[in-house]
C-alpha positions, -999 to +999 in steps of 0.1 A: +352-586-348+342-561-324+349-533-349+326-502-354+317-511-390+293-482-387+322-458-383+341-473-412+310-469-435+299-436-425+319-408-448+348-431-457+366-399-470+363-378-437+380-389-407+384-356-387+358-363-362+369-398-349+406-396-355+423-423-334+393-447-335+390-448-372+427-451-376+426-482-354+396-497-372+409-490-409+445-501-397+428-536-386+410-540-419+442-531-437+463-558-420+435-584-424+433-577-461+470-583-463+466-614-446+435-626-460+430-609-494+397-596-484+393-566-508+401-558-547+429-533-553+408-504-558+391-509-523+425-515-507+440-483-520+408-465-508+411-480-474+448-471-474+439-434-481+412-433-455+437-447-430+463-421-436+436-394-434+423-407-400+461-408-389+466-372-398+433-361-381+445-379-349+478-362-350+465-328-356+439-332-327+469-339-302+475-376-306+512-383-303+532-403-329+542-428-302+507-435-293+497-440-329+526-464-335+511-484-306+477-483-323+492-497-353+509-525-335+476-533-317+458-533-350+484-558-365+480-581-334+443-580-337+443-589-375+468-616-368+444-634-343+416-633-369+405-664-389+406-657-425+377-683-429+355-667-402+320-659-414+322-628-390+353-614-408+337-622-442+304-603-433+327-571-420+346-572-450+315-572-472+302-542-451+336-525-458+335-532-495+299-517-496+311-485-476+339-477-500+323-489-531+310-452-536+345-438-524+364-454-552+340-436-577+347-401-562+365-379-585+371-350-565+379-348-527+390-321-504+418-330-476+416-298-449+443-293-428+453-269-399+462-240-421+456-252-457+440-280-476+448-304-504+424-307-534+424-341-550+408-344-586+413-376-605+395-370-635+399-332-646+400-328-684+410-291-683+434-290-656+466-311-651+465-308-614+457-340-596+467-329-560+470-293-553+473-268-524+475-231-530+496-205-509+503-169-510+538-155-501+539-117-501+522-105-532+529-138-550+511-169-552+520-206-555+502-239-566+520-269-554+512-306-555+509-335-581+502-330-618+500-350-648+479-371-670+467-407-658+496-424-641+522-398-651+521-377-621+550-354-611+556-332-582+552-295-595+554-259-583+538-231-602+545-196-589+530-163-601+552-133-594+531-101-590+563-080-602+569-102-633+601-116-614+617-145-634+634-172-613+662-192-625+656-223-601+635-236-574+644-260-546+620-279-521+632-277-485+619-301-459+630-318-428+655-349-433+637-378-416+670-398-418+689-371-397+660-359-372+643-377-344+607-364-353+587-334-366+597-300-357+567-278-343+584-247-328+565-230-299+540-259-298+528-268-262+508-300-268+473-306-280+460-298-314+481-279-336+457-255-353+470-221-353+506-228-355+520-210-384+536-230-411+569-211-407+572-225-372+566-262-387+599-265-405+632-270-385+662-245-389+686-274-393+685-311-403+672-303-436+670-321-470+671-300-503+656-312-537+662-289-567+637-288-594+648-306-626+628-287-650+620-251-653+594-238-679+567-214-684+534-227-671+509-239-694+471-231-690+464-265-678+486-255-647+475-219-641+446-210-617+417-198-632+422-161-646+459-166-643+478-153-675+514-165-668+535-182-643+567-203-640+565-243-636+593-263-618+592-301-617+609-319-587+624-354-587+602-385-577+624-389-548+611-354-534+574-366-535+584-397-516+601-377-489+573-354-485+549-383-483+569-398-453+566-366-433+543-360-402+511-344-414+516-314-390+547-305-405+554-278-435+579-277-461+592-247-480+596-241-518+622-214-525+625-195-556+661-182-566+668-152-587+699-140-607+703-110-583+709-136-553+674-130-538+653-158-529+613-160-521+600-186-499+565-201-497+554-227-469+532-257-478+514-277-452+524-314-455+487-322-442+470-352-458+495-353-489+500-390-484+463-397-482+456-376-513+484-396-531+467-428-522+433-414-533+448-408-567+457-444-571+422-457-563+406-461-595+372-474-607+368-512-605 
């Protein structure tokens, strides 16, 4: 096939070093799997997670979305030209299955970003968090991500307020991809995005807002270690889908609203949310 199977096999969960090359190779194998049915579902989902992470790493390293769309088209064309019955393809598919066999058994994985990281944990018995990112905003703290048992995972924000403040509502604010041409990266001059503050990654206009559906005191399985109390907010499923569709370099904001009219805002890096979500779906064979 002319693919670097060694690169695919080396640390399937870590794509930052080779970005665009790994994205191409994983995209080819994804497209070949769709055509030829090469992998069981768990390996296919693991490969999807790794491809999404490689794409995010390439974007953060300075690759443009246009160049990666061209890479996706090239990968699809390469896969379309492959013979599903080819012994060479069968051999490469076996190497990929072997490379990802350990990956699908991993319970925990970290997805570093420019500013923050997503922590994925599929099997914790003490915490309800499956994919989480932590943020500080002033004296307050936020844990945000996917929480729930087994397949019942929801997009949740848990805030702890140093002064004991009690918000009556929360909303998730992000770029509306249907109304904007692409990611907003204020004061970015091209190249890697490391060092660009999260507050400069959310546009001032063209925004979508999702109000939390549920507000309740946070249970122990949602509070960070040592945390005594906090407020938990659950967002609609559409909010998680919108978040996963954003550019990994972007940021979203969680705003907490108070009876006196005040609001407090925390920023979350989009990062490899989509890759982490795909990782959660990859289960043991």
